[in-house]
C-alpha positions in Angstrom: 0.2 -0.4 -0.1 1.5 3.5 -0.7 1.5 6.9 0.7 -2.2 9.0 -0.5 -1.5 12.6 -0.7 -4.0 15.6 -1.3 -4.8 19.2 -1.0 -5.7 19.8 2.3 -9.0 20.6 3.2 -11.4 22.0 5.4 -11.9 18.2 6.3 -8.3 18.7 8.2 -8.1 22.1 9.5 -8.9 20.6 12.9 -6.4 18.0 12.7 -4.0 20.7 10.7 -4.1 23.0 14.4 -3.9 19.6 16.2 -0.1 18.8 15.6 0.3 22.8 15.2 -0.4 22.6 18.7 1.8 19.6 19.6 4.9 21.1 21.6 7.4 18.6 19.3 6.0 20.4 16.5 5.9 24.2 17.7 9.6 23.6 18.5 10.6 24.0 14.6 6.9 24.8 12.7 5.2 28.6 12.6 2.2 28.5 15.2 1.0 31.9 14.5 -1.7 32.9 13.6 -0.9 34.2 10.7 -0.3 30.9 9.7 -2.9 29.2 10.4 -5.0 32.4 8.7 -3.1 31.2 5.8 -3.5 27.5 6.3 -7.6 28.9 6.3 -7.3 30.8 2.8 -6.1 28.4 1.5 -8.8 25.2 2.4 -11.2 28.1 1.5 -10.0 28.5 -2.2 -7.6 31.7 -1.7 -11.1 33.8 -2.5 -9.2 36.9 -0.4 -5.6 38.0 -0.5 -3.0 36.9 1.9 0.1 38.6 4.4 1.3 35.4 4.3 4.2 34.9 2.2 1.6 36.5 0.1 -0.5 33.5 0.3 1.6 31.3 -2.6 2.3 28.4 -0.3 -0.2 25.1 -0.9 -0.8 22.8 1.9 -1.0 18.8 1.4 -2.1 16.2 3.6 -0.3 12.6 3.7 -2.7 9.9 4.6 -1.7 5.8 5.7 -4.9 3.7 4.9 -7.4 7.1 4.7 -5.4 8.5 7.9 -4.1 11.4 7.6 -0.8 11.7 9.7 1.8 14.6 7.9 1.4 17.6 6.2 3.7 19.3 3.2 3.9 22.9 2.1 5.2 23.5 -1.4 5.8 27.2 -2.7 7.4 27.7 -6.6 10.7 29.9 -6.5 11.4 32.3 -8.7 13.8 34.9 -9.9 11.1 37.8 -8.9 10.8 36.8 -5.6 12.2 38.2 -2.7 14.2 34.7 -2.0 17.4 34.4 -0.4 20.6 34.4 -2.6 22.0 31.6 -2.0 18.3 29.5 -3.2 18.6 32.5 -6.0 21.8 31.0 -7.5 20.2 27.1 -7.1 16.9 27.7 -9.0 16.6 25.3 -12.2 18.1 26.5 -15.4 15.8 24.2 -17.1 12.3 23.7 -15.1 10.3 24.5 -12.3 11.7 24.8 -8.8 10.4 24.2 -5.3 11.1 25.1 -1.6 9.4 22.3 0.4 8.1 21.9 4.2 7.6 18.6 5.7 6.2 18.0 9.5 4.8 14.0 10.9 2.1 15.8 13.3 0.8 12.1 14.4 3.4 11.3 16.8 2.4 7.5 16.3 4.1 7.3 12.9 7.4 8.6 14.2 10.3 6.0 14.4 8.4 3.6 11.9 10.1 4.5 8.4 7.6 7.0 7.1 10.1 10.1 7.4 12.0 9.7 4.1 9.9 7.1 2.3 7.1 9.7 3.0 8.5 13.4 1.5 10.5 11.0 -1.7 6.8 9.3 -2.8 5.5 13.0 -2.5 7.9 14.4 -4.7 6.7 11.9 -7.6 3.5 12.9 -6.6 4.0 16.0 -7.0 5.8 16.1 -10.6 3.3 13.4 -11.9 0.1 15.2 -10.5 1.0 18.4 -10.3 3.4 20.2 -12.0 5.7 17.9 -14.3 8.3 20.4 -15.0 9.1 20.5 -11.0 12.8 19.6 -11.1 14.5 21.2 -8.2 12.9 20.8 -4.6 14.6 23.5 -2.0 14.1 22.9 1.8 16.0 24.4 4.5 15.9 23.0 8.4 16.3 24.5 11.0 20.5 23.6 11.4 19.5 22.9 15.4 17.1 20.5 14.0 19.6 17.7 13.1 16.9 15.2 12.4 14.8 16.5 10.1 17.9 17.0 8.1 19.3 13.3 8.4 15.7 12.5 6.5 15.8 14.7 4.0 18.9 13.0 2.9 17.4 9.9 3.2 14.8 10.9 0.9 17.6 12.0 -2.3 18.6 16.0 -0.8 22.4 17.3 -0.9 23.0 19.4 1.8 24.1 22.6 -0.6 25.3 25.1 1.6 24.4 26.9 5.4 22.9 30.5 5.5 20.9 33.0 7.3 17.7 32.6 6.7 16.5 36.5 5.6 12.5 37.8 4.5 10.0 37.8 7.1 8.4 34.6 7.5 8.8 31.4 10.2 12.8 31.1 10.5 13.6 34.5 9.5 17.2 35.3 10.6 17.8 32.3 12.0 20.6 29.6 10.6 19.3 27.4 8.1 20.6 24.3 6.2 20.0 24.1 2.4 19.6 20.9 0.7 18.7 20.4 -2.7 17.1 17.4 -4.4 17.2 17.7 -9.1 15.2 15.0 -11.2 16.5 13.7 -14.2 14.4 16.3 -15.8 16.3 19.1 -14.6 18.8 17.8 -17.6 15.9 17.9 -20.6 18.8 17.5 -23.8 19.8 14.0 -22.0 15.8 12.8 -22.5 15.7 13.8 -25.6 18.9 12.3 -26.2 17.4 9.6 -24.7 13.9 8.9 -26.5 16.1 9.8 -30.2 18.6 7.6 -30.1 16.2 4.4 -28.6 13.3 5.8 -30.8 11.3 5.8 -27.9 8.7 8.1 -29.0 8.1 11.7 -27.2 7.7 11.7 -23.3 4.0 12.6 -21.6 5.1 13.7 -18.1 8.5 14.2 -16.7 10.3 10.8 -15.5 9.5 9.8 -12.3 12.0 8.2 -9.4 12.2 4.3 -8.7 13.3 3.8 -5.6 15.6 0.7 -4.3 18.9 0.5 -6.2 21.9 -0.2 -4.3 24.0 1.4 -6.8 22.9 3.1 -10.2 19.8 5.3 -10.2 16.0 4.3 -11.7 13.7 5.9 -13.7 10.7 5.3 -15.4 10.1 7.5 -17.9 6.7 7.1 -19.8 5.9 8.5 -23.6 3.8 7.5 -26.6 5.4 5.2 -27.5 5.3 3.0 -24.1 6.9 3.1 -21.0 10.8 2.3 -19.7 13.2 1.6 -17.3 15.8 3.9 -17.9 19.5 3.0 -15.3 21.4 6.2 -15.0 24.6 4.6 -14.6 26.7 5.9 -11.3 29.2 8.4 -11.6 31.7 6.3 -10.0 31.3 4.3 -13.2 34.8 5.3 -15.4 32.9 5.4 -18.4 36.4 6.5 -19.7 37.4 3.1 -19.7 36.9 1.3 -23.1 36.9 -2.2 -21.0 34.1 -0.7 -18.3 31.8 0.0 -21.9 33.0 -3.5 -23.3 32.1 -5.3 -19.6 28.3 -3.4 -19.8 27.8 -4.4 -23.5 29.1 -8.0 -23.0 26.8 -8.2 -20.2 23.8 -7.2 -22.2 24.3 -9.3 -24.9 24.7 -11.8 -22.2 21.4 -11.1 -21.0 19.8 -11.2 -24.7 21.9 -14.9 -25.8 20.2 -16.2 -22.4 16.6 -15.0 -22.8 16.7 -16.3 -26.2 16.8 -19.8 -24.0 14.2 -19.4 -22.8 15.3 -18.4 -19.4 12.8 -15.4 -18.2 14.9 -12.0 -17.7 14.7 -8.3 -19.3 17.8 -7.2 -21.4 18.3 -3.3 -22.0 17.1 -1.8 -25.7 19.5 -1.7 -28.2 20.9 0.7 -31.6 23.0 -0.5 -33.9 23.9 -3.2 -31.6 24.7 -1.2 -29.2 23.1 -0.5 -25.8 24.8 1.9 -23.5 24.0 5.6 -24.2 26.8 8.3 -22.8 26.4 12.0 -23.0 27.9 14.3 -21.5 29.6 12.3 -19.6 26.6 10.3 -18.2 25.6 6.5 -19.2 22.4 5.6 -19.5 21.0 1.5 -20.1 17.2 1.2 -20.9 14.9 -1.7 -20.5 11.2 -2.6 -21.8 8.9 -1.6 -18.6 7.0 -5.1 -16.6 5.0 -4.7 -14.8 6.2 -6.6 -12.1 8.5 -6.1 -8.5 11.1 -7.3 -6.6 9.5 -8.6 -2.8 11.5 -7.9 0.0 13.3 -10.5 1.7 10.6 -11.7 4.0 8.0 -12.0 1.2 10.1 -14.7 0.0 8.6 -18.2 0.1 10.2 -21.5 0.1 8.9 -21.8 -3.8 10.1 -19.1 -5.0 13.8 -20.4 -3.5 13.7 -23.3 -5.4 12.6 -22.2 -8.6 15.3 -19.5 -8.6 17.6 -23.0 -7.9 16.5 -24.4 -11.1 16.7 -21.3 -13.4 20.1 -21.4 -11.8 20.9 -25.1 -12.7 19.4 -24.8 -16.3 21.5 -22.1 -17.3 25.1 -23.1 -16.0 23.4 -26.4 -18.3 23.4 -24.2 -21.4 27.2 -23.2 -20.7 27.0 -20.3 -22.5 29.5 -19.4 -25.4 30.2 -14.9 -26.4 32.4 -14.1 -28.4 34.6 -11.6 -25.7 34.4 -13.4 -22.5 37.3 -13.9 -21.2 38.8 -15.4 -18.0 37.2 -15.2 -15.0 37.7 -12.3 -13.3 38.0 -11.8 -9.1 37.9 -8.7 -7.3 41.2 -8.9 -5.6 41.9 -6.2 -2.7 45.6 -6.6 -0.1 45.3 -6.7 3.5 47.1 -3.5 3.2 44.2 -2.0 1.6 41.9 -3.2 3.9 43.4 -2.3 6.6 44.3 1.6 5.3 40.6 1.8 4.3 39.3 1.2 7.4 41.7 3.9 9.2 40.5 6.4 7.1 37.2 5.5 8.2 38.6 6.1 11.9 39.8 9.3 11.2 36.9 10.5 10.1 34.5 9.2 12.5 32.1 7.0 9.8 30.2 5.4 11.6 31.1 1.5 11.2 34.4 2.6 12.1 34.4 0.7 15.8 32.9 -2.7 14.8 35.3 -2.7 11.6 38.4 -2.2 13.8 36.9 -4.5 16.4 36.7 -7.5 13.5 39.7 -6.5 11.5 42.2 -9.4 12.9 38.6 -11.8 11.7 38.7 -9.6 7.8 41.4 -10.4 7.4 42.3 -13.9 8.0 38.6 -14.6 5.7 40.4 -12.4 2.9 43.6 -14.1 2.4 41.5 -17.0 3.0 39.3 -15.6 -0.3 42.5 -15.0 -2.2 44.0 -18.5 -1.6 40.6 -19.7 -3.3 41.1 -18.1 -6.7 43.5 -20.2 -8.4 41.0 -23.8 -7.5 37.3 -21.5 -8.7 39.2 -20.5 -11.8 39.0 -24.2 -12.4 35.4 -24.9 -13.9 33.6 -21.9 -15.1 30.7 -21.3 -16.8 28.8 -18.3 -17.5 26.4 -16.7 -15.0 24.1 -13.9 -13.2 26.9 -12.4 -11.0 24.6 -11.6 -8.6 20.9 -13.5 -8.5 19.8 -12.3 -5.0 15.9 -10.8 -4.7 16.6 -7.4 -5.8 17.7 -8.5 -8.9 14.7 -10.9 -9.5 11.3 -9.3 -10.4 8.0 -11.2 -9.9 5.0 -10.6 -12.3 1.2 -11.1 -11.2 1.7 -14.8 -12.1 4.2 -15.5 -9.8 7.0 -15.6 -12.5 10.6 -14.3 -12.4 12.0 -12.1 -14.7 15.9 -11.5 -14.1 17.6 -8.8 -14.1 20.8 -6.3 -13.3 23.0 -8.5 -15.5 25.8 -6.0 -14.9 27.3 -8.5 -12.9 26.8 -11.6 -15.9 30.9 -13.4 -16.6 32.4 -16.9 -15.6 32.3 -17.9 -12.8 32.4 -21.4 -10.8 29.1 -23.2 -11.0 29.5 -24.3 -7.7 30.5 -20.6 -6.1 27.4 -19.3 -7.4 24.8 -21.5 -6.2 26.5 -21.1 -2.4 26.1 -17.5 -3.2 22.3 -17.7 -4.6 21.3 -20.1 -1.6 23.0 -18.0 1.0 21.3 -14.1 -0.2 18.0 -16.6 -0.7 17.6 -18.2 2.4 18.1 -15.5 4.3 21.6 -14.8 4.6 21.7 -11.0 5.7 19.1 -11.2 8.2 18.0 -15.0 9.6 19.8 -17.8 7.4 17.1 -20.6 6.7 19.9 -23.7 6.9 16.7 -26.2 5.9 15.9 -23.5 2.7 19.6 -23.3 2.2 20.2 -26.6 1.7 16.7 -27.1 -0.7 18.3 -24.8 -2.8 21.3 -27.4 -3.3 19.0 -30.1 -3.6 16.7 -28.7 -6.3 20.0 -27.3 -8.3 20.9 -30.7 -8.8 18.2 -32.7 -8.9 17.8 -30.2 -11.9 21.1 -30.9 -13.2 23.7 -28.5 -11.8 27.2 -29.8 -10.4 28.0 -29.5 -7.1 31.6 -30.0 -6.1 32.1 -31.1 -3.2 35.9 -31.3 -3.3 36.2 -27.2 -3.9 33.0 -26.1 -1.6 35.5 -24.8 1.4 36.8 -22.0 -1.7 33.2 -21.6 -2.6 32.1 -19.9 0.2 35.5 -18.1 0.8 34.6 -17.2 -2.3 31.4 -15.7 -1.4 33.0 -14.1 1.4 35.5 -12.6 -0.9 32.3 -11.2 -3.1 31.3 -9.3 0.2 34.2 -8.2 1.1 34.9 -6.6 -2.1 31.3 -4.6 -1.8 32.5 -3.7 1.4 35.4 -2.5 -0.1 33.5 -0.8 -2.3 30.7 0.9 0.1 33.7 2.3 3.0 35.4 4.0 -0.3 31.9 5.0 -1.3 30.9 6.6 2.6 34.2 8.6 2.3 34.5 9.8 -1.3 31.1 9.9 -2.4 29.6 14.1 -2.2 26.0 13.0 -3.1 24.6 12.3 0.3 21.8 10.3 -0.8 25.2 7.7 -2.2 27.2 7.9 1.2 24.1 6.5 3.4 23.4 4.4 1.4 27.1 2.7 1.1 27.3 3.3 5.4 24.1 1.5 5.6 25.6 -1.2 3.3 29.2 -1.3 5.1 26.6 -1.8 8.0 24.8 -4.8 6.6 27.4 -6.8 5.3 29.5 -7.3 8.1 27.0 -9.1 10.7 26.5 -11.1 7.0 30.6 -11.8 6.6 30.8 -12.8 10.1 27.2 -14.9 10.2 28.6 -17.4 7.3 32.3 -17.4 8.6 30.3 -19.1 12.0 27.9 -20.9 9.9 30.7 -22.3 7.6 31.6 -25.8 9.4 28.3 -26.6 9.7 26.9 -26.0 6.5 29.9 -27.3 4.9 29.8 -30.9 6.8 26.1 -31.6 6.0 26.9 -30.6 2.0 29.7 -33.2 2.1 27.6 -35.9 4.1 
């Protein structure tokens, strides 16, 4: 169920005024009679002039299951308005800019994940239903309200600067943070280039953000010819590197080849045998939009997990051959590099620094064993998906799977890949269901997949080595990323992957013993 948004109306007045009377709201919100009068003016159709910010605010209500719990205020910011110079310098040059204020008024909704989710979904709603040309949003929490700033950053806003608010509205004369979120439509030339290059037609509304990815940014684009998913590659991807571009093209060729052999999946559109479009140093892949969704970890059932095991066996039995696929590649980080990264995170006082330091010796031991397993895993390889966890499988209404995100597709050891998938689908990041793990291996074997028991320990270290690589990437992202949304994702991923690595290290002897018996 999604959050519902609507313009505030007369039925909401008592609710809003009740929220404004709450001490936790009054601490940071304007509770003056002038503000209340403006709200009344708005819900009654703005029939009279308002002295409160010239009556330019729109008021919105967010509801969950028909229960109002939050209010948002929007105001269009233009060069003609009396706004702070710092805001003036960040107005959109390609679309409309809006200032936004936001509060959760019902305290029963605190601490339940509604904060960033509500704001993020509202922006998509606003651009879809109210102003498709809105591509820049400004929010300016008071400097002494760090909780609000944290929520806004989780919703994709980037901290730009600190300033003293001018004007005569609430907050004037006080220090504030300036946070901004820009959308893809902020560069309409990119949309035009994408539509022209792939012959997608004419957009009928601005692209909307699709949330959930851990590396790239996804958008939905609706045109007069259909609907498409656009993957905007992370700025961390070196698009000057010809090998990187080759790998993206190759991974989509792999996806297309598997799909041609009845492996259910989605691959990128191509033009002149090229899938990747690079414009202004940004990379884009375009996919047909499918009415399917990835399931949360707690939504996965046993039947779906076993389905994935059977698909993986079928992929390995195909033994796909494509020109240009090199020998298997392994991401390698020596212990010195890992140690230095953790030292940097300590110096920067990142949230995960202490726990990484406390487990440093274990991490280095695991990494050494992983490095020693690489030659073993290289001896038998086939082409596989490379990252077949829950987020990379969409499920249709008919409960049919579609494999997506093929960029890790490569030659790899099949025993490693089924062990990796079985751990993921059995809930290793939360609470591993050991019986399901073994059932997936059994289903894979019964479907023709070969599990080499003599290399099973190397396969486990291969899995942990892969997670160490992801951990290293996210430590780097936490240290170096300028975009705060990406920085926060990096921190969250490190905090998640470390316990996962340690959990597998602890469970590995028991799991291997059962497989070997």
